[in-house]
C-alpha positions, 0 to 999 in steps of 0.5 A: 728715333721713331716717329710715332707711337700709340697713346692709350687713355681712358675713353668714353663708356669704359672703352679704351681709346688709343690714338697714333701720335707723334712725340719727342722724348728728351730722356726724362719726359715724353711730349706730344702736341694735340688740338685744343679741343676733341675727344683726346683732350676731353678724356685726358682732362678727365683722367690723366693716366696713360700708356704710350707704346712704340714699336721700334722694329717689326721684321717678319721672318717667314721661314721661322714663322716669327718676327724680329720685334722690339717695342716699349710701353711707358706708363704715366700721367699727362700734364697740359703745359700751361706756361707759355715759355715751357709750351714754346720750348717743348713745341720747339723740341718737336719741331727740331725732331720732325723738321731738323733741316728748317731754320730756327726762324722757320720753327718760330714762325710755324709755332707762332702761326699755330699757337692758339690751335694746339696744346703741348702735353708732357707725360711723366713716366712712372714705369717702362717695360720693353720686349724684344725678340731673342734674335735681337738680343745684344744687337742695335 
């Protein structure tokens, strides 16, 4: 239900690298798209272990000096999707999430036009943790 999260991975010179990124979650895996070259791709090829954080809610309650927050962090491994049919299907899932009003033909055309310029990544979740403010317990 959220549109972006932060993907954290091992960066250069032992510095962590965290990047905001759009995603789609299918109930089993988290999928991302990325350019075919760049720091993120290089880092993931070197070390596929990642974490992915999403802030679901963050509402300031000034009179209590706190926030009503809800967040989740998933830990896992990234796999570059190499199979064309699987790449197309996961790209379609992303397209449906972010442009649900577009037709299937529009999705296909967009995917085809960008085909050689992006990778699809699959995150296999190993562990998930979440946290929320006590004000939100039992709510939405």
